[in-house]
VODREN-417936 format. One record per residue: chain; residue in one letter; residue number from 1; x, y, z of N, C-alpha, C in turn. Coordinates in nm, 4 decimals. Layout:
N
<ch=A aa=A i=NUM n.x=X n.y=Y n.z=Z ca.x=X ca.y=Y ca.z=Z c.x=X c.y=Y c.z=Z>
...
END
This chain:
89
<ch=A aa=M i=1 n.x=11.3433 n.y=11.2948 n.z=-5.7734 ca.x=11.2590 ca.y=11.3096 ca.z=-5.8407 c.x=11.1072 c.y=11.2391 c.z=-5.7983>
<ch=A aa=E i=2 n.x=10.9984 n.y=11.3061 n.z=-5.7829 ca.x=10.9238 ca.y=11.1937 ca.z=-5.7907 c.x=10.8000 c.y=11.1179 c.z=-5.8799>
<ch=A aa=L i=3 n.x=10.7728 n.y=10.9916 n.z=-5.8281 ca.x=10.7021 ca.y=11.0128 ca.z=-5.9168 c.x=10.5368 c.y=11.0390 c.z=-5.9219>
<ch=A aa=N i=4 n.x=10.4490 n.y=11.1451 n.z=-5.9698 ca.x=10.3205 ca.y=11.2078 ca.z=-5.9745 c.x=10.2316 c.y=11.1369 c.z=-6.0402>
<ch=A aa=I i=5 n.x=10.1250 n.y=11.0262 n.z=-5.9115 ca.x=10.1017 ca.y=10.9250 ca.z=-6.0053 c.x=9.9077 c.y=10.9769 c.z=-5.9959>
<ch=A aa=G i=6 n.x=9.9697 n.y=11.1801 n.z=-5.9680 ca.x=9.7980 ca.y=11.2110 ca.z=-5.9742 c.x=9.7148 c.y=11.1803 c.z=-5.7800>
<ch=A aa=I i=7 n.x=9.8317 n.y=11.1794 n.z=-5.7356 ca.x=9.7508 ca.y=11.1986 ca.z=-5.5895 c.x=9.8669 c.y=11.2813 c.z=-5.4766>
<ch=A aa=D i=8 n.x=9.7682 n.y=11.3420 n.z=-5.3450 ca.x=9.8642 ca.y=11.4087 ca.z=-5.2834 c.x=9.9021 c.y=11.3232 c.z=-5.1891>
<ch=A aa=S i=9 n.x=9.9745 n.y=11.4059 n.z=-5.1272 ca.x=10.0176 ca.y=11.2947 ca.z=-4.9912 c.x=9.9484 c.y=11.2332 c.z=-4.9108>
<ch=A aa=E i=10 n.x=9.8435 n.y=11.3839 n.z=-4.8065 ca.x=9.7248 ca.y=11.2804 ca.z=-4.7555 c.x=9.6598 c.y=11.1802 c.z=-4.8250>
<ch=A aa=Q i=11 n.x=9.6451 n.y=11.1596 n.z=-4.9489 ca.x=9.5830 ca.y=11.1073 ca.z=-4.9806 c.x=9.6572 c.y=10.9401 c.z=-4.9822>
<ch=A aa=R i=12 n.x=9.7870 n.y=10.9699 n.z=-5.0329 ca.x=9.7900 ca.y=10.8453 ca.z=-5.0073 c.x=9.8249 c.y=10.7740 c.z=-4.8774>
<ch=A aa=K i=13 n.x=9.8375 n.y=10.8807 n.z=-4.8140 ca.x=9.8051 ca.y=10.8178 ca.z=-4.6523 c.x=9.6839 c.y=10.7874 c.z=-4.5733>
<ch=A aa=N i=14 n.x=9.5813 n.y=10.8394 n.z=-4.6677 ca.x=9.4609 ca.y=10.8120 ca.z=-4.6449 c.x=9.4491 c.y=10.6574 c.z=-4.7043>
<ch=A aa=I i=15 n.x=9.4716 n.y=10.6343 n.z=-4.7977 ca.x=9.5494 ca.y=10.4926 ca.z=-4.8793 c.x=9.6161 c.y=10.4315 c.z=-4.8064>
<ch=A aa=A i=16 n.x=9.7431 n.y=10.4113 n.z=-4.7219 ca.x=9.7861 ca.y=10.3017 ca.z=-4.6750 c.x=9.7448 c.y=10.2942 c.z=-4.5443>
<ch=A aa=G i=17 n.x=9.6765 n.y=10.4027 n.z=-4.4547 ca.x=9.6567 ca.y=10.3587 ca.z=-4.3233 c.x=9.5121 c.y=10.2714 c.z=-4.3741>
<ch=A aa=G i=18 n.x=9.3833 n.y=10.2904 n.z=-4.4503 ca.x=9.2573 ca.y=10.1673 ca.z=-4.5301 c.x=9.3613 c.y=10.0619 c.z=-4.5297>
<ch=A aa=L i=19 n.x=9.5100 n.y=10.0510 n.z=-4.6027 ca.x=9.5539 ca.y=9.8860 ca.z=-4.6517 c.x=9.6006 c.y=9.8039 c.z=-4.5392>
<ch=A aa=S i=20 n.x=9.6453 n.y=9.9044 n.z=-4.4375 ca.x=9.6257 ca.y=9.8918 ca.z=-4.3441 c.x=9.5634 c.y=9.8196 c.z=-4.2395>
<ch=A aa=K i=21 n.x=9.4595 n.y=9.8656 n.z=-4.2276 ca.x=9.2940 ca.y=9.8099 ca.z=-4.1264 c.x=9.2811 c.y=9.7319 c.z=-4.1900>
<ch=A aa=L i=22 n.x=9.2997 n.y=9.7115 n.z=-4.2634 ca.x=9.2657 ca.y=9.5494 ca.z=-4.3619 c.x=9.3192 c.y=9.4524 c.z=-4.3422>
<ch=A aa=L i=23 n.x=9.4552 n.y=9.4880 n.z=-4.4114 ca.x=9.5579 ca.y=9.4136 ca.z=-4.3439 c.x=9.5219 c.y=9.3505 c.z=-4.1962>
<ch=A aa=A i=24 n.x=9.5393 n.y=9.4458 n.z=-4.1517 ca.x=9.5466 ca.y=9.3354 ca.z=-3.9594 c.x=9.3506 c.y=9.2544 c.z=-3.8899>
<ch=A aa=E i=25 n.x=9.2630 n.y=9.3490 n.z=-4.0352 ca.x=9.1265 ca.y=9.2244 ca.z=-3.9784 c.x=9.1944 c.y=9.1349 c.z=-4.0198>
<ch=A aa=R i=26 n.x=9.2495 n.y=9.1362 n.z=-4.1523 ca.x=9.2203 ca.y=8.9673 ca.z=-4.2275 c.x=9.3309 c.y=8.8579 c.z=-4.0857>
<ch=A aa=I i=27 n.x=9.4594 n.y=8.9576 n.z=-4.0869 ca.x=9.5847 ca.y=8.9181 ca.z=-3.9605 c.x=9.4193 c.y=8.8337 c.z=-3.8821>
<ch=A aa=R i=28 n.x=9.3462 n.y=8.9269 n.z=-3.7856 ca.x=9.2452 ca.y=8.9114 ca.z=-3.7277 c.x=9.1741 c.y=8.8449 c.z=-3.7366>
<ch=A aa=A i=29 n.x=9.1261 n.y=8.7946 n.z=-3.8191 ca.x=9.0483 ca.y=8.6796 ca.z=-3.9576 c.x=9.0687 c.y=8.5427 c.z=-3.8660>
<ch=A aa=L i=30 n.x=9.2022 n.y=8.4771 n.z=-3.8577 ca.x=9.3423 ca.y=8.3767 ca.z=-3.9061 c.x=9.3447 c.y=8.3814 c.z=-3.7233>
<ch=A aa=G i=31 n.x=9.2987 n.y=8.4235 n.z=-3.6558 ca.x=9.2981 ca.y=8.4472 ca.z=-3.5175 c.x=9.4166 c.y=8.5067 c.z=-3.4809>
<ch=A aa=I i=32 n.x=9.5369 n.y=8.5454 n.z=-3.5138 ca.x=9.6942 ca.y=8.5620 ca.z=-3.4465 c.x=9.6571 c.y=8.7760 c.z=-3.4034>
<ch=A aa=K i=33 n.x=9.7330 n.y=8.8239 n.z=-3.3176 ca.x=9.6439 ca.y=8.9399 ca.z=-3.3060 c.x=9.8250 c.y=9.0105 c.z=-3.3934>
<ch=A aa=A i=34 n.x=9.7207 n.y=9.0868 n.z=-3.4667 ca.x=9.7428 ca.y=9.2304 ca.z=-3.5522 c.x=9.8777 c.y=9.3068 c.z=-3.4549>
<ch=A aa=P i=35 n.x=9.9933 n.y=9.3430 n.z=-3.5660 ca.x=10.1012 ca.y=9.4702 ca.z=-3.4626 c.x=9.9317 c.y=9.5744 c.z=-3.5381>
<ch=A aa=G i=36 n.x=9.9851 n.y=9.6580 n.z=-3.3847 ca.x=9.9319 ca.y=9.8301 ca.z=-3.4447 c.x=10.0088 c.y=9.9314 c.z=-3.4769>
<ch=A aa=S i=37 n.x=10.0640 n.y=9.8514 n.z=-3.5087 ca.x=10.1209 ca.y=10.0674 ca.z=-3.5618 c.x=10.2110 c.y=10.0167 c.z=-3.7186>
<ch=A aa=Y i=38 n.x=10.2734 n.y=10.1365 n.z=-3.7765 ca.x=10.2917 ca.y=10.0244 ca.z=-3.9158 c.x=10.4553 c.y=10.0201 c.z=-3.8673>
<ch=A aa=S i=39 n.x=10.5012 n.y=10.0468 n.z=-3.7379 ca.x=10.6388 ca.y=10.0495 ca.z=-3.7403 c.x=10.6565 c.y=9.9190 c.z=-3.6719>
<ch=A aa=A i=40 n.x=10.5092 n.y=9.8640 n.z=-3.6216 ca.x=10.5289 ca.y=9.7205 ca.z=-3.6115 c.x=10.5047 c.y=9.6249 c.z=-3.6856>
<ch=A aa=F i=41 n.x=10.4200 n.y=9.6853 n.z=-3.8950 ca.x=10.4104 ca.y=9.6120 ca.z=-3.9608 c.x=10.5583 c.y=9.5520 c.z=-3.9808>
<ch=A aa=A i=42 n.x=10.6118 n.y=9.7117 n.z=-3.9986 ca.x=10.7305 ca.y=9.7969 ca.z=-4.1401 c.x=10.8284 c.y=9.6597 c.z=-4.0703>
<ch=A aa=A i=43 n.x=10.8914 n.y=9.6650 n.z=-3.9240 ca.x=10.9410 ca.y=9.5067 ca.z=-3.8686 c.x=10.9043 c.y=9.3698 c.z=-3.8920>
<ch=A aa=L i=44 n.x=10.8088 n.y=9.3592 n.z=-3.9908 ca.x=10.7766 ca.y=9.2550 ca.z=-4.0058 c.x=10.8462 c.y=9.1518 c.z=-4.1238>
<ch=A aa=T i=45 n.x=10.8633 n.y=9.2677 n.z=-4.2157 ca.x=10.8722 ca.y=9.2745 ca.z=-4.3017 c.x=11.0544 c.y=9.1988 c.z=-4.3541>
<ch=A aa=A i=46 n.x=11.1317 n.y=9.1010 n.z=-4.4238 ca.x=11.2408 ca.y=9.0494 ca.z=-4.5113 c.x=11.2496 c.y=9.1864 c.z=-4.5737>
<ch=A aa=I i=47 n.x=11.1818 n.y=9.2317 n.z=-4.6136 ca.x=11.2259 ca.y=9.3437 ca.z=-4.7619 c.x=11.3029 c.y=9.4953 c.z=-4.6900>
<ch=A aa=N i=48 n.x=11.3837 n.y=9.5145 n.z=-4.7985 ca.x=11.4436 ca.y=9.6700 ca.z=-4.7179 c.x=11.3608 c.y=9.7022 c.z=-4.8103>
<ch=A aa=E i=49 n.x=11.3898 n.y=9.8032 n.z=-4.7120 ca.x=11.3148 ca.y=9.9854 ca.z=-4.7793 c.x=11.4359 c.y=10.0428 c.z=-4.8408>
<ch=A aa=G i=50 n.x=11.4075 n.y=10.1456 n.z=-4.9292 ca.x=11.5049 ca.y=10.1699 ca.z=-4.9274 c.x=11.5320 c.y=10.3376 c.z=-4.8596>
<ch=A aa=T i=51 n.x=11.5903 n.y=10.4024 n.z=-4.8876 ca.x=11.5991 ca.y=10.5515 ca.z=-4.8822 c.x=11.5917 c.y=10.6728 c.z=-4.9563>
<ch=A aa=G i=52 n.x=11.5329 n.y=10.6546 n.z=-5.0371 ca.x=11.5190 ca.y=10.7370 ca.z=-5.0809 c.x=11.6376 c.y=10.7787 c.z=-5.1939>
<ch=A aa=E i=53 n.x=11.7816 n.y=10.7339 n.z=-5.2113 ca.x=11.8787 ca.y=10.8056 ca.z=-5.2247 c.x=11.9261 c.y=10.7660 c.z=-5.3832>
<ch=A aa=E i=54 n.x=11.8889 n.y=10.6103 n.z=-5.3246 ca.x=11.9648 ca.y=10.4658 ca.z=-5.4365 c.x=11.9681 c.y=10.5865 c.z=-5.5966>
<ch=A aa=S i=55 n.x=11.9856 n.y=10.4763 n.z=-5.6632 ca.x=11.9884 ca.y=10.5009 ca.z=-5.7833 c.x=11.8918 c.y=10.4616 c.z=-5.8864>
<ch=A aa=A i=56 n.x=11.8243 n.y=10.4675 n.z=-5.9941 ca.x=11.7353 ca.y=10.4172 ca.z=-6.0574 c.x=11.7737 c.y=10.2650 c.z=-6.0592>
<ch=A aa=E i=57 n.x=11.8741 n.y=10.2207 n.z=-6.0975 ca.x=11.9720 ca.y=10.0777 ca.z=-6.0802 c.x=11.9690 c.y=10.0080 c.z=-5.9977>
<ch=A aa=E i=58 n.x=11.9921 n.y=10.0502 n.z=-5.8827 ca.x=11.9930 ca.y=10.0331 ca.z=-5.7837 c.x=11.8386 c.y=10.0498 c.z=-5.6794>
<ch=A aa=M i=59 n.x=11.7907 n.y=10.0715 n.z=-5.7914 ca.x=11.6112 ca.y=10.0810 ca.z=-5.7354 c.x=11.5788 c.y=9.9071 c.z=-5.8040>
<ch=A aa=I i=60 n.x=11.5769 n.y=9.9923 n.z=-5.9075 ca.x=11.5661 ca.y=9.7824 ca.z=-6.0065 c.x=11.6141 c.y=9.7178 c.z=-5.8789>
<ch=A aa=R i=61 n.x=11.7326 n.y=9.7351 n.z=-5.8966 ca.x=11.7771 ca.y=9.5900 ca.z=-5.7880 c.x=11.7109 c.y=9.5537 c.z=-5.7097>
<ch=A aa=E i=62 n.x=11.6698 n.y=9.6250 n.z=-5.6155 ca.x=11.5990 ca.y=9.6140 ca.z=-5.4775 c.x=11.4042 c.y=9.5470 c.z=-5.4996>
<ch=A aa=L i=63 n.x=11.3862 n.y=9.5868 n.z=-5.6031 ca.x=11.2579 ca.y=9.5542 ca.z=-5.6412 c.x=11.2246 c.y=9.4038 c.z=-5.6975>
<ch=A aa=V i=64 n.x=11.3574 n.y=9.3515 n.z=-5.7708 ca.x=11.3915 ca.y=9.2701 ca.z=-5.8275 c.x=11.4392 c.y=9.1723 c.z=-5.6686>
<ch=A aa=R i=65 n.x=11.4916 n.y=9.1353 n.z=-5.5896 ca.x=11.5066 ca.y=9.0979 ca.z=-5.4539 c.x=11.4190 c.y=9.0867 c.z=-5.3730>
<ch=A aa=G i=66 n.x=11.3657 n.y=9.2050 n.z=-5.3732 ca.x=11.1911 ca.y=9.2043 ca.z=-5.3667 c.x=11.0859 c.y=9.1266 c.z=-5.3321>
<ch=A aa=Q i=67 n.x=11.0997 n.y=9.0918 n.z=-5.4627 ca.x=11.0010 ca.y=9.0525 ca.z=-5.5518 c.x=11.0148 c.y=8.8531 c.z=-5.5341>
<ch=A aa=E i=68 n.x=11.1455 n.y=8.8434 n.z=-5.5589 ca.x=11.2258 ca.y=8.7435 ca.z=-5.4774 c.x=11.2229 c.y=8.6373 c.z=-5.4387>
<ch=A aa=T i=69 n.x=11.1521 n.y=8.7456 n.z=-5.2783 ca.x=11.1689 ca.y=8.7187 ca.z=-5.1364 c.x=11.0350 c.y=8.7492 c.z=-5.1450>
<ch=A aa=V i=70 n.x=10.9179 n.y=8.7645 n.z=-5.2162 ca.x=10.7614 ca.y=8.7631 ca.z=-5.1945 c.x=10.7901 c.y=8.5689 c.z=-5.2593>
<ch=A aa=V i=71 n.x=10.8527 n.y=8.5961 n.z=-5.3243 ca.x=10.7925 ca.y=8.4542 ca.z=-5.4014 c.x=10.8736 c.y=8.3598 c.z=-5.3180>
<ch=A aa=R i=72 n.x=10.9118 n.y=8.3663 n.z=-5.2178 ca.x=11.0303 ca.y=8.2524 ca.z=-5.1278 c.x=10.9420 c.y=8.2098 c.z=-5.0360>
<ch=A aa=T i=73 n.x=10.9058 n.y=8.3605 n.z=-5.0093 ca.x=10.8017 ca.y=8.2931 ca.z=-4.8506 c.x=10.6846 c.y=8.2531 c.z=-4.9018>
<ch=A aa=A i=74 n.x=10.6112 n.y=8.3061 n.z=-5.0410 ca.x=10.4762 ca.y=8.2021 ca.z=-5.0963 c.x=10.4541 c.y=8.0995 c.z=-5.0537>
<ch=A aa=R i=75 n.x=10.6202 n.y=8.0605 n.z=-5.1383 ca.x=10.6632 ca.y=7.8648 ca.z=-5.0958 c.x=10.6822 c.y=7.8994 c.z=-4.9870>
<ch=A aa=E i=76 n.x=10.7756 n.y=7.8981 n.z=-4.9514 ca.x=10.7613 ca.y=7.8071 ca.z=-4.8137 c.x=10.6127 c.y=7.8312 c.z=-4.7165>
<ch=A aa=A i=77 n.x=10.5329 n.y=7.9836 n.z=-4.7311 ca.x=10.4500 ca.y=7.9382 ca.z=-4.6256 c.x=10.3500 c.y=7.8085 c.z=-4.7333>
<ch=A aa=C i=78 n.x=10.2929 n.y=7.7956 n.z=-4.8334 ca.x=10.2245 ca.y=7.6856 ca.z=-4.9135 c.x=10.2584 c.y=7.5712 c.z=-4.9189>
<ch=A aa=W i=79 n.x=10.4128 n.y=7.5090 n.z=-4.9327 ca.x=10.4913 ca.y=7.3564 ca.z=-4.9680 c.x=10.5767 c.y=7.3668 c.z=-4.8823>
<ch=A aa=P i=80 n.x=10.5370 n.y=7.4054 n.z=-4.7347 ca.x=10.6427 ca.y=7.4121 ca.z=-4.6368 c.x=10.8225 c.y=7.2711 c.z=-4.6458>
<ch=A aa=D i=81 n.x=10.7339 n.y=7.1776 n.z=-4.7179 ca.x=10.8107 ca.y=7.0307 ca.z=-4.7224 c.x=10.8805 c.y=7.0609 c.z=-4.8314>
<ch=A aa=Q i=82 n.x=10.8759 n.y=7.1552 n.z=-4.9291 ca.x=10.8656 ca.y=7.0778 ca.z=-5.0472 c.x=10.9755 c.y=7.2163 c.z=-5.0346>
<ch=A aa=T i=83 n.x=11.0080 n.y=7.2719 n.z=-5.0523 ca.x=11.1175 ca.y=7.4316 ca.z=-5.0080 c.x=11.1660 c.y=7.3951 c.z=-4.9004>
<ch=A aa=R i=84 n.x=11.2081 n.y=7.3014 n.z=-4.8519 ca.x=11.2752 ca.y=7.2046 ca.z=-4.7703 c.x=11.3517 c.y=7.1824 c.z=-4.7830>
<ch=A aa=H i=85 n.x=11.3035 n.y=7.0184 n.z=-4.8225 ca.x=11.3572 ca.y=6.9852 ca.z=-4.9527 c.x=11.4837 c.y=6.9937 c.z=-5.0869>
<ch=A aa=Q i=86 n.x=11.4342 n.y=7.1379 n.z=-5.1438 ca.x=11.4968 ca.y=7.1967 ca.z=-5.2523 c.x=11.6180 c.y=7.2682 c.z=-5.1809>
<ch=A aa=R i=87 n.x=11.5813 n.y=7.2761 n.z=-5.0774 ca.x=11.7474 ca.y=7.4205 ca.z=-5.0026 c.x=11.8000 c.y=7.2696 c.z=-4.9350>
<ch=A aa=G i=88 n.x=11.7839 n.y=7.1498 n.z=-4.9720 ca.x=11.8655 ca.y=7.0873 ca.z=-4.9267 c.x=11.8316 c.y=7.0273 c.z=-4.7814>
<ch=A aa=K i=89 n.x=11.7877 n.y=7.0807 n.z=-4.6799 ca.x=11.6956 ca.y=7.0278 ca.z=-4.5593 c.x=11.7171 c.y=6.9370 c.z=-4.5357>
END
């Protein structure tokens, strides 16, 4: 089942491309070389990409895991000393 949100696949590609360019510009503004392709960006993630064959329950589980990863990464980036201490390091 595909979720219809009123945009076609071409529009989704254009949106994703625009967001990728925006993200790359922000990375370069920090003085870091930005990944040059979507696959290079995707290789940097710690969040699993689904196959599309998962059940609804598994999709929700993966969504929660992904959100937990985002929160953990943000905490480690913003407060590295505190998160190291909380993990017992």
